[in-house]
N, C-alpha and C positions, 0 to 999 in steps of 0.2 A: 943574052944577058949575061945569066948564070954566068957562063965558062968567061965569064971578065973580072968574077968576084975573087976574093980570094977567099981561101976554102972554109979559113975560120969566119970570114962575113956568112957564105953560104951555109951552112951550119947553122949559125943564131938565126937565118931565113926561114930557114925549114923548120926550126922548132917554134918559131912566131908563128908559120904557118900552122902550127902541131896544134898547138895550144889554145888557135882565134876558133880551129875546127873541133876541138876537145871541148870550150867552153860553148859552144852551139849546140852543140852534141844536147848535155847536159843541159842548157836555160832549156833547149826547145823537145828533146826527147827523152831527158831522163827523168826531170824532175815532172813534169806536168803528170807521169805514170803514177810519179806517187801520193801524190794530188788526191788523184783517185784511189787509189790505194785503200782498202777498208779500213781505218784502225781499230775499228776492235770489233766483237760481234753485236749481233741487238741484241742478247740478252746480258753484257754487261754495260751496252749503252742503257739501258731497262734498268740495271741498277744505281745508276750512276744518277738518273731524273728522278726513279724513286729516294736515294737517297737528299737530292739538290730539293728535294718538297717536301722534305720533312724538316732537312734545317730551315726553310721559309714557314714553316707551319710553327716551329719554334719557337722562331723569334718572336712573334706577338707573346706568346705565355714568357718568356726568359722577360718580359718588357713590362710585364704585368708582374713577375715575382720581383725584378729591381722597384717598382712602386710599392710594393708590402713591406719589401726590406729598406727602402728610405723613410716612409711612414711609419718603422718600426723603430729603429732608429734616433727618430724626432720624439718621438714618444718618452725613449727612455733618456732622450736628453732634456727632459725638465726636471728629469731628478740630479743636473748639475748645478752646481753656487750657478749663479751669475752675474756675480762680483767679475770686471771686465780687469782688476790688477788685483796684485798679491798682497795689499793689501785691505783693500772691504773682500777679498776674499776672508782673509784674518779675521776681518772682525764678522762675517755674516755666516763665514764656521763656531764663531767665539756664542755666537748668538742664539744658532740651531741649537748647539750643544748643553746650554745654560735649559734651553726652553724645555728639551728633552730631561733636563736631570728636575728642573722645577717639575714638569707634569709628574713625575714619577716618587716626587717630597724624598732625592737625595740632597747629601748638604755638600754641595760642590765647592773643593777647596781652594781649585784655581784653575784654568785655562792654560796652556801656553804654545805662541805659536811657534813651529820650528821653521816649516819649509813650504813650499812649493816643488814639488817634486813632479816632473819630466815622465811620465809612462809613458806616452806612444807621439807621432806626430803632431797627436791632436787634444790629446786629453792629458793632464796629471792630478795629483794628487796633492790638499790642503793637508800637512800634514801636523796634528798640536801634540800634546800633553796633559790628558785631564787627570787630576787628579782630585776623589772624594773621600767622604765615609758614607758608610748605608750596610743594609745588611742584606746575609744572601740572597733572597727574597728579591730584595730593590735591585741588585746589582744586578738579578735576572730576566728583570723589568724592565731594566735602564739598556739590556745589549738586547734582550726581543725590540725593544723600539727603536732604537741603532741600523737595524735591519727592518724595520717594519716600516721607516719615515719615511716621505716623500725625497727627499736626497738621496742618493746614493753615499753612503758611509761602509768606510771597512774600518778592520781592529789591526793592527799591527802585533802590538803586543797590550798584554793586561798582566802583574802585578797582584796580589795580594798579600794582603800582610793582615796578621787578625790583633786587635788591640786589648793589650793585654789588663784583666781585670774593669772590662767594660762590663756594664749588665744588659744593653742589647743586644747583647752579641755581634758588636759592628766590626766591622773592618777598612781596616785603610784601603784603599785602590788607588793605583796607577792603568792610563790604559792610554795606550798610544792610537790615535784617531784619525780616521780623515777622510775627505768627503772631497766628490771627484770636481772637477772642473777642466774646464776647457783651456788647451794648453796656453800657459801667454807668455812672451817672448823674455826672454832671458832666463827661463828655467829650466837644470840642466836636468839633463838624463840618468838613466846608473841606476846602479842601489841605491836602495836607501842610508841614507847618510846613518851611526847607531850614536845615541847621545850616547 
């Protein structure tokens, strides 16, 4: 029967038979031997087991740390302004600045809302200009009150100018005061604008 085939067909049939034989040798001879071959020494497997056990043990500690960090963030966020919109945040900012100035006996000239600046995806800064007249010791008290206020305030600019001929030695002060707030839709990021 093989003698009746053309030489080209005979070569194809022999190559096919060899491929089938090679497949069976690999499938039932070589691969089972490789499966039983040791993948690593006992020491290596023991080290891998210890690493895995440490990771499992640390997983619980990481969860506890995450809970502590979330609680700390929640505590810090109590210092943010509570207003949900820019106009309400402006009013809250002005009220807080006026209360601080009044508590220190300062002559508040004006408060002017400038912008809500996005400082991160989650937080923004309500920035405004405050002008006042006071003595230097009153200014120090006011700045200390800003730093220790229950709300998170920042001071981005401070300008001082003496009042000529003032018997009380008061100074004109211009401050750029910011108060932290949750980010609001429509606020822009980037560097602060310079008025």
